[in-house]
VEXMI-721931 format. One line per field, with one value per residue (C-alpha): x, y, z; residue number from 1. Coordinates in steps of 0.02 Angstrom, whole numbers, padded with zeros to 5 digits, always signed. Example, Ala and Ser with C-alpha at 12.3 -4.5 7.8 and 13.67 -1.06 7.14 Angstrom:
// residues 2
px <- +00615;+00684
py <- -00225;-00053
pz <- +00390;+00357
k <- 1;2
// end
This chain:
// residues 595
px <- +04422;+04417;+04230;+04162;+04022;+03951;+03800;+03686;+03754;+03720;+03551;+03506;+03563;+03469;+03314;+03340;+03337;+03178;+03096;+03124;+03072;+02917;+02871;+02884;+02772;+02659;+02643;+02611;+02495;+02398;+02378;+02325;+02203;+02135;+02095;+02026;+01920;+01849;+01801;+01734;+01626;+01553;+01507;+01440;+01349;+01287;+01290;+01263;+01121;+01050;+01037;+00963;+00829;+00784;+00787;+00668;+00560;+00549;+00488;+00363;+00293;+00275;+00195;+00078;+00021;-00027;-00109;-00222;-00261;-00330;-00421;-00515;-00567;-00618;-00729;-00687;-00557;-00399;-00205;-00170;-00268;-00200;-00013;-00080;-00137;+00006;+00133;+00062;+00040;+00184;+00318;+00327;+00362;+00493;+00576;+00553;+00647;+00788;+00800;+00804;+00938;+01050;+01024;+01103;+01268;+01213;+01242;+01113;+01049;+01020;+00930;+00819;+00775;+00731;+00619;+00533;+00518;+00433;+00311;+00274;+00236;+00123;+00034;+00027;-00065;-00177;-00235;-00264;-00363;-00469;-00485;-00481;-00478;-00608;-00737;-00721;-00764;-00925;-01014;-01118;-00976;-00907;-01076;-01081;-01006;-00969;-00851;-00763;-00729;-00661;-00549;-00491;-00453;-00350;-00239;-00221;-00091;-00124;-00225;-00181;-00121;-00020;+00060;+00106;+00178;+00288;+00353;+00401;+00484;+00591;+00638;+00681;+00788;+00889;+00938;+00985;+01081;+01181;+01216;+01291;+01393;+01458;+01504;+01589;+01699;+01747;+01799;+01900;+02005;+02027;+02089;+02226;+02280;+02293;+02399;+02518;+02531;+02560;+02713;+02782;+02758;+02838;+03003;+03019;+02963;+03114;+03228;+03137;+03168;+03367;+03380;+03279;+03383;+03543;+03473;+03395;+03568;+03639;+03504;+03493;+03671;+03669;+03486;+03359;+03453;+03462;+03281;+03223;+03285;+03173;+03026;+03033;+03023;+02874;+02781;+02789;+02736;+02583;+02528;+02565;+02723;+02865;+03049;+03146;+03312;+03361;+03411;+03597;+03615;+03731;+03814;+03702;+03526;+03455;+03545;+03459;+03305;+03349;+03376;+03200;+03120;+03198;+03140;+02962;+02975;+03011;+02878;+02752;+02805;+02772;+02606;+02557;+02578;+02492;+02342;+02330;+02324;+02190;+02088;+02091;+02015;+02183;+02164;+02300;+02442;+02572;+02628;+02763;+02751;+02903;+02916;+02792;+02750;+02699;+02528;+02492;+02548;+02455;+02313;+02324;+02338;+02177;+02091;+02126;+02052;+01904;+01864;+01870;+01735;+01627;+01636;+01564;+01432;+01385;+01357;+01222;+01135;+01123;+01041;+00922;+00877;+00864;+00724;+00635;+00647;+00568;+00418;+00404;+00405;+00261;+00152;+00176;+00117;-00033;-00067;-00028;-00150;-00291;-00268;-00272;-00440;-00517;-00453;-00545;-00707;-00708;-00673;-00816;-00928;-00905;-00899;-01071;-01121;-01059;-01179;-01326;-01283;-01275;-01447;-01525;-01458;-01554;-01513;-01441;-01596;-01701;-01578;-01592;-01776;-01790;-01646;-01593;-01456;-01360;-01206;-01161;-00995;-00980;-00806;-00810;-00653;-00669;-00772;-00935;-00968;-01046;-01096;-01255;-01372;-01556;-01695;-01882;-02025;-02206;-02331;-02229;-02078;-01920;-01823;-01622;-01510;-01329;-01305;-01141;-01161;-01041;-00893;-00851;-00824;-00943;-01003;-01033;-01138;-01245;-01290;-01330;-01451;-01550;-01535;-01606;-01755;-01794;-01780;-01905;-02025;-02011;-02068;-02211;-02250;-02239;-02328;-02194;-02180;-02042;-01860;-01858;-02013;-01917;-01757;-01872;-01950;-01776;-01702;-01845;-01840;-01655;-01644;-01789;-01705;-01540;-01631;-01539;-01683;-01646;-01559;-01437;-01401;-01221;-01246;-01178;-01196;-01289;-01285;-01248;-01374;-01415;-01593;-01672;-01854;-01847;-02011;-01963;-02120;-02102;-01903;-01925;-01802;-01831;-01670;-01628;-01467;-01396;-01222;-01207;-01233;-01303;-01204;-01297;-01185;-01251;-01159;-00992;-01019;-01064;-01198;-01190;-01344;-01290;-01371;-01415;-01265;-01333;-01343;-01480;-01491;-01446;-01556;-01531;-01580;-01671;-01789;-01793;-01727;-01814;-01726;-01738;-01818;-01752;-01839;-01749;-01814;-01701;-01656;-01613;-01439;-01414;-01305;-01349;-01217;-01238;-01109;-01023;-00858;-00751;-00686;-00644;-00563;-00444;-00266;-00147;-00054;+00137;+00119;+00008;-00126;-00316;-00396;-00524;-00691;-00608;-00511;-00666;-00773;-00636;-00638;-00822;-00818;-00682;-00789;-00950;-00951;-00934;-01066;-01112;-01046;-00881;-00880;-00898;-00737;-00641;-00687;-00616;-00460;-00424;-00454;-00323;-00199;-00218;-00218;-00040;+00028;-00091;-00227;-00412;-00467;-00654;-00805;-00829;-00998;-01044;-01215;-01229;-01391;-01406;-01570
py <- -00629;-00600;-00608;-00430;-00434;-00270;-00175;-00236;-00416;-00375;-00308;-00454;-00580;-00503;-00486;-00674;-00730;-00621;-00699;-00870;-00833;-00747;-00892;-01012;-00895;-00877;-01069;-01110;-00966;-01009;-01185;-01138;-01009;-01125;-01259;-01131;-01060;-01244;-01251;-01068;-01113;-01269;-01134;-01001;-01099;-01244;-01230;-01048;-01033;-01196;-01133;-00959;-01046;-01167;-01016;-00920;-01074;-01075;-00899;-00931;-01079;-00965;-00823;-00939;-01008;-00812;-00809;-00959;-00880;-00726;-00844;-00901;-00725;-00652;-00719;-00571;-00578;-00492;-00484;-00621;-00749;-00695;-00721;-00892;-00954;-00862;-00950;-01119;-01103;-01014;-00962;-01151;-01233;-01121;-01141;-01333;-01325;-01214;-01339;-01487;-01415;-01370;-01542;-01626;-01587;-01643;-01818;-01954;-01934;-01752;-01780;-01914;-01791;-01661;-01772;-01819;-01618;-01599;-01737;-01662;-01498;-01560;-01659;-01498;-01409;-01538;-01530;-01349;-01371;-01513;-01416;-01229;-01171;-01291;-01264;-01081;-01004;-00907;-00804;-00954;-01051;-00932;-00904;-01112;-01120;-01307;-01282;-01130;-01221;-01382;-01261;-01152;-01316;-01386;-01228;-01203;-01297;-01490;-01480;-01576;-01429;-01368;-01526;-01561;-01380;-01410;-01572;-01467;-01332;-01480;-01545;-01372;-01328;-01505;-01465;-01290;-01340;-01475;-01351;-01222;-01361;-01421;-01228;-01213;-01365;-01307;-01148;-01226;-01332;-01165;-01068;-01203;-01191;-01001;-01032;-01140;-01009;-00873;-00964;-01002;-00817;-00751;-00848;-00818;-00635;-00611;-00678;-00565;-00402;-00446;-00482;-00321;-00218;-00260;-00233;-00068;-00004;-00040;+00039;+00194;+00229;+00218;+00257;+00311;+00480;+00540;+00496;+00569;+00729;+00714;+00654;+00817;+00923;+00806;+00827;+01011;+01015;+00906;+01037;+01176;+01240;+01269;+01245;+01390;+01319;+01194;+01018;+00983;+00842;+00696;+00611;+00460;+00397;+00495;+00640;+00641;+00626;+00783;+00886;+00833;+00888;+01048;+01082;+01024;+01149;+01292;+01250;+01240;+01406;+01479;+01389;+01454;+01635;+01612;+01521;+01674;+01803;+01704;+01690;+01871;+01897;+01949;+01849;+01929;+01846;+01768;+01597;+01477;+01297;+01198;+01119;+01082;+00915;+01006;+00955;+01040;+01197;+01190;+01137;+01298;+01409;+01330;+01345;+01532;+01553;+01448;+01539;+01710;+01637;+01560;+01730;+01823;+01681;+01669;+01849;+01839;+01688;+01763;+01919;+01805;+01692;+01837;+01905;+01735;+01718;+01889;+01846;+01668;+01747;+01880;+01726;+01624;+01766;+01789;+01605;+01603;+01759;+01665;+01496;+01591;+01683;+01498;+01434;+01574;+01549;+01357;+01384;+01531;+01408;+01267;+01376;+01435;+01260;+01237;+01367;+01283;+01096;+01178;+01265;+01088;+01019;+01033;+01197;+01174;+01235;+01100;+00971;+01027;+01024;+00850;+00773;+00886;+00771;+00738;+00792;+00790;+00777;+00826;+00847;+00853;+00806;+00943;+01105;+01008;+00821;+00666;+00625;+00715;+00697;+00704;+00740;+00723;+00700;+00607;+00583;+00541;+00476;+00568;+00507;+00524;+00467;+00470;+00449;+00410;+00449;+00370;+00476;+00647;+00817;+00885;+00733;+00662;+00835;+00804;+00643;+00706;+00830;+00684;+00579;+00716;+00754;+00573;+00548;+00691;+00630;+00450;+00507;+00594;+00443;+00324;+00433;+00404;+00214;+00109;+00145;-00004;+00057;+00233;+00150;+00040;+00194;+00286;+00143;+00152;+00344;+00349;+00222;+00296;+00471;+00397;+00288;+00145;+00022;+00071;-00068;+00052;+00134;+00142;+00210;+00124;+00267;+00234;+00274;+00191;+00233;+00216;+00274;+00271;+00314;+00364;+00371;+00471;+00423;+00243;+00234;+00114;+00129;+00058;+00045;+00003;+00011;-00005;-00066;+00062;-00020;+00057;+00059;+00050;+00083;+00021;-00015;+00014;-00109;-00081;-00189;-00182;-00199;-00228;-00158;-00257;-00298;-00200;-00009;+00111;+00109;-00078;-00229;-00418;-00519;-00373;-00346;-00220;-00285;-00253;-00193;-00264;-00171;-00188;-00140;-00116;-00064;+00065;+00115;+00264;+00317;+00227;+00300;+00279;+00316;+00309;+00361;+00342;+00249;+00394;+00403;+00219;+00225;+00370;+00332;+00388;+00325;+00281;+00168;+00265;+00140;+00127;+00168;+00023;+00002;-00077;+00080;+00188;+00075;+00099;+00297;+00299;+00187;+00288;+00447;+00375;+00459;+00637;+00759;+00736;+00905;+00861;+00690;+00776;+00886;+00723;+00634;+00784;+00791;+00591;+00606;+00755;+00656;+00492;+00593;+00675;+00736;+00617;+00703;+00663;+00528;+00532;+00633;+00602;+00604;+00533;+00568;+00520;+00527;+00500;+00418
pz <- -01289;-01123;-01050;-00988;-00871;-00936;-00861;-00982;-00953;-00762;-00794;-00912;-00779;-00639;-00746;-00795;-00621;-00585;-00733;-00673;-00490;-00567;-00672;-00509;-00419;-00567;-00604;-00419;-00404;-00561;-00499;-00330;-00397;-00527;-00394;-00277;-00419;-00452;-00265;-00270;-00424;-00352;-00198;-00298;-00429;-00329;-00131;-00116;-00248;-00179;+00007;-00063;-00169;-00026;+00099;-00025;-00037;+00157;+00161;+00019;+00115;+00273;+00169;+00090;+00273;+00311;+00138;+00180;+00344;+00240;+00142;+00296;+00356;+00183;+00036;-00072;-00202;-00132;-00158;-00030;-00118;-00292;-00217;-00155;-00327;-00418;-00302;-00335;-00529;-00571;-00433;-00372;-00532;-00570;-00401;-00432;-00586;-00516;-00385;-00488;-00604;-00454;-00369;-00521;-00433;-00258;-00179;-00213;-00030;-00047;-00206;-00126;+00011;-00115;-00205;-00040;-00001;-00168;-00131;+00031;-00034;-00172;-00042;+00066;-00080;-00108;+00081;+00076;-00067;+00015;+00182;+00133;-00042;-00136;+00018;+00051;-00118;-00119;+00027;+00063;+00097;+00221;+00308;+00337;+00499;+00482;+00328;+00425;+00577;+00489;+00386;+00538;+00631;+00493;+00475;+00666;+00763;+00780;+00610;+00459;+00360;+00513;+00535;+00354;+00338;+00495;+00397;+00249;+00360;+00431;+00273;+00195;+00365;+00337;+00152;+00193;+00332;+00229;+00082;+00208;+00280;+00114;+00070;+00237;+00217;+00034;+00111;+00235;+00085;+00005;+00148;+00175;-00007;+00008;+00162;+00070;-00067;+00054;+00121;-00038;-00106;+00051;+00016;-00162;-00132;-00022;-00148;-00282;-00170;-00155;-00327;-00376;-00265;-00349;-00522;-00464;-00406;-00574;-00671;-00562;-00596;-00781;-00836;-00701;-00652;-00831;-00865;-00705;-00754;-00931;-00807;-00702;-00859;-00918;-00770;-00759;-00943;-00882;-00765;-00903;-00823;-00927;-00863;-00822;-00907;-01055;-01000;-01034;-01153;-01143;-01296;-01311;-01341;-01187;-01246;-01405;-01301;-01207;-01361;-01424;-01253;-01269;-01448;-01381;-01234;-01360;-01475;-01340;-01271;-01449;-01469;-01295;-01350;-01511;-01430;-01298;-01449;-01549;-01387;-01354;-01537;-01625;-01773;-01865;-01755;-01856;-01811;-01896;-01867;-01834;-01999;-02146;-02060;-01897;-01890;-01726;-01802;-01955;-01851;-01749;-01908;-01973;-01789;-01804;-01972;-01920;-01763;-01857;-01976;-01834;-01739;-01872;-01909;-01710;-01697;-01836;-01772;-01591;-01670;-01756;-01604;-01487;-01594;-01605;-01413;-01390;-01506;-01427;-01244;-01302;-01363;-01201;-01103;-01205;-01177;-00989;-00972;-01067;-00963;-00807;-00857;-00897;-00732;-00636;-00744;-00708;-00522;-00511;-00589;-00465;-00326;-00385;-00387;-00213;-00166;-00245;-00182;+00004;-00032;-00049;+00101;+00262;+00355;+00538;+00618;+00529;+00588;+00768;+00758;+00705;+00785;+00936;+01004;+00841;+00730;+00549;+00502;+00322;+00229;+00026;-00057;-00193;-00193;-00224;-00165;-00212;-00027;+00037;+00198;+00193;+00333;+00320;+00419;+00412;+00553;+00705;+00607;+00584;+00416;+00405;+00271;+00229;+00035;-00058;-00249;-00377;-00399;-00313;-00367;-00517;-00567;-00396;-00357;-00505;-00446;-00275;-00338;-00440;-00273;-00152;-00274;-00283;-00090;-00077;-00199;-00130;+00053;-00037;-00133;+00010;+00115;+00252;+00231;+00282;+00239;+00121;+00018;+00006;-00052;-00174;-00241;-00252;-00339;-00471;-00487;-00507;-00640;-00738;-00720;-00797;-00921;-00852;-00914;-01097;-01194;-01263;-01096;-01036;-00866;-00719;-00599;-00435;-00240;-00085;+00063;+00239;+00282;+00450;+00532;+00706;+00817;+00962;+01048;+01051;+01025;+00865;+00736;+00556;+00434;+00259;+00174;+00006;+00051;+00189;+00360;+00526;+00682;+00850;+00996;+01167;+01328;+01240;+01097;+00922;+00842;+00646;+00548;+00365;+00219;+00054;-00062;-00213;-00237;-00296;-00481;-00502;-00569;-00544;-00691;-00776;-00615;-00486;-00319;-00159;-00004;+00158;+00310;+00484;+00651;+00801;+00973;+01051;+01231;+01319;+01285;+01124;+00990;+00799;+00663;+00472;+00355;+00187;+00147;+00134;+00325;+00327;+00156;+00204;+00176;+00312;+00472;+00481;+00328;+00204;+00222;+00223;+00406;+00378;+00469;+00631;+00665;+00635;+00753;+00881;+00860;+00886;+01043;+01106;+01093;+01136;+01319;+01248;+01199;+01014;+00975;+01048;+00943;+00790;+00828;+00887;+00729;+00628;+00731;+00716;+00521;+00508;+00612;+00518;+00353;+00387;+00219;+00136;+00019;+00048;-00073;-00061;+00009;+00187;+00279;+00460;+00547;+00734;+00846;+01016;+01087
k <- 1;2;3;4;5;6;7;8;9;10;11;12;13;14;15;16;17;18;19;20;21;22;23;24;25;26;27;28;29;30;31;32;33;34;35;36;37;38;39;40;41;42;43;44;45;46;47;48;49;50;51;52;53;54;55;56;57;58;59;60;61;62;63;64;65;66;67;68;69;70;71;72;73;74;75;76;77;78;79;80;81;82;83;84;85;86;87;88;89;90;91;92;93;94;95;96;97;98;99;100;101;102;103;104;105;106;107;108;109;110;111;112;113;114;115;116;117;118;119;120;121;122;123;124;125;126;127;128;129;130;131;132;133;134;135;136;137;138;139;140;141;142;143;144;145;146;147;148;149;150;151;152;153;154;155;156;157;158;159;160;161;162;163;164;165;166;167;168;169;170;171;172;173;174;175;176;177;178;179;180;181;182;183;184;185;186;187;188;189;190;191;192;193;194;195;196;197;198;199;200;201;202;203;204;205;206;207;208;209;210;211;212;213;214;215;216;217;218;219;220;221;222;223;224;225;226;227;228;229;230;231;232;233;234;235;236;237;238;239;240;241;242;243;244;245;246;247;248;249;250;251;252;253;254;255;256;257;258;259;260;261;262;263;264;265;266;267;268;269;270;271;272;273;274;275;276;277;278;279;280;281;282;283;284;285;286;287;288;289;290;291;292;293;294;295;296;297;298;299;300;301;302;303;304;305;306;307;308;309;310;311;312;313;314;315;316;317;318;319;320;321;322;323;324;325;326;327;328;329;330;331;332;333;334;335;336;337;338;339;340;341;342;343;344;345;346;347;348;349;350;351;352;353;354;355;356;357;358;359;360;361;362;363;364;365;366;367;368;369;370;371;372;373;374;375;376;377;378;379;380;381;382;383;384;385;386;387;388;389;390;391;392;393;394;395;396;397;398;399;400;401;402;403;404;405;406;407;408;409;410;411;412;413;414;415;416;417;418;419;420;421;422;423;424;425;426;427;428;429;430;431;432;433;434;435;436;437;438;439;440;441;442;443;444;445;446;447;448;449;450;451;452;453;454;455;456;457;458;459;460;461;462;463;464;465;466;467;468;469;470;471;472;473;474;475;476;477;478;479;480;481;482;483;484;485;486;487;488;489;490;491;492;493;494;495;496;497;498;499;500;501;502;503;504;505;506;507;508;509;510;511;512;513;514;515;516;517;518;519;520;521;522;523;524;525;526;527;528;529;530;531;532;533;534;535;536;537;538;539;540;541;542;543;544;545;546;547;548;549;550;551;552;553;554;555;556;557;558;559;560;561;562;563;564;565;566;567;568;569;570;571;572;573;574;575;576;577;578;579;580;581;582;583;584;585;586;587;588;589;590;591;592;593;594;595
// end
């Protein structure tokens, strides 16, 4: 039999060559990619993570140096101290574990360098304990000038801790550089492999293109064109558009597909017409499926019946739900009116309490009489305040105080009434004694009023106070404080006199503590400031943080050349600018007096 190179054989031959060339490309590509993947795995699972963890360790060491400096400055617990301890106990062991696992794939030299680094870090931590952390634990340690001097010397440049930190950073930098170098070398090898693969793929690709063109020409003439006509119809149907005319069918398999397509188009047209009628609510429309096995047609008929039933059910449901919603709305409106009435009652009560609180505060005329050159900046957080100011006189002394009660709002206002009455009683009982004696009496009075000495008492309420007595004739000032300090501004500098570190309403070991009395000889032009913590604790600024006392002192110094009435306005303006969009967090009280 004479051999015939038919279209099927030509296509098969062409595809055979394509398959062989494709297998060659696939095998070569797979081998190259496998090798590249191994290289990439080394980079992504060893070198890059190693460099990243080492870099993070470097940053953590630098951060801990900053935390250590914070330890030198503040004896109170704070977040920096907590972060320093947390890093040592929790984070560093995790980093050490990660690096130990990663270093299993390092060279022996790098593993030795890592071991030396861990040893240096351990020695650094030990030195930090010896020079700083163990020596600066309590308030007394920070008051010890020798301890603080040696701790600061060790941390600063030239000290033991600084030198050891620098040595650790040098070791980290060397390890990071080595990991990056290994990764770069592996990347270079991988790129060379890809260049080889690129050349091979180009050559085989050209051959594939030529053979594909030959196969495509044969396929287009015998198969593609008839199928393309079917495709145009299918695309139109996909967009919901029906063809204008039926497709002419040939006497072959593709012709059979054409006949089936014509039947589908005709059936879809009838289905569309039926769906439009049902969608319009005409549930009596007739529809004949293509055959007894026409699942779509039968489903449409069932859909028609279900929709008719659902429409009747939904109409009844809507009627019932509408009645329920109307009833619920009426109940909600009643509750809303009741809540608005309660809110008005509570607000009116608090506003009336404000009038009572303002009534007990010294009037402006009385303030001007006792302290002619002074100002009082008073800004409650809520309608009523837990801060209050108090003035009194006895013989040649003028007494004035700034008091910060526990809490703010209504609870603070109740405490302020207790404090005001007790202060008034204290000056009578002590017959104009020293500020310290008045605070001692106030401490006892508040504790007895709140029954804080009772065994079953759970009250922890109290007050922070700064109280002064001023003799205008001798210019002698006496001061005592419960936490709140006194600022004396003289010649552009502020001298701070600190109060005792316990509040009004406290007991030490079951005994009532005594407050310290301070005497200061004033000079003409001196400025005195007492205050609560509300101004310095206000959040604001570009970062939304507390103002703190340093900025507060800077404001006082910057305004010191102004009249006291102007200083009050400047304090208010600075506070509002600082707050921005932030809410006021506490009651604010600042009293200024000029000698």
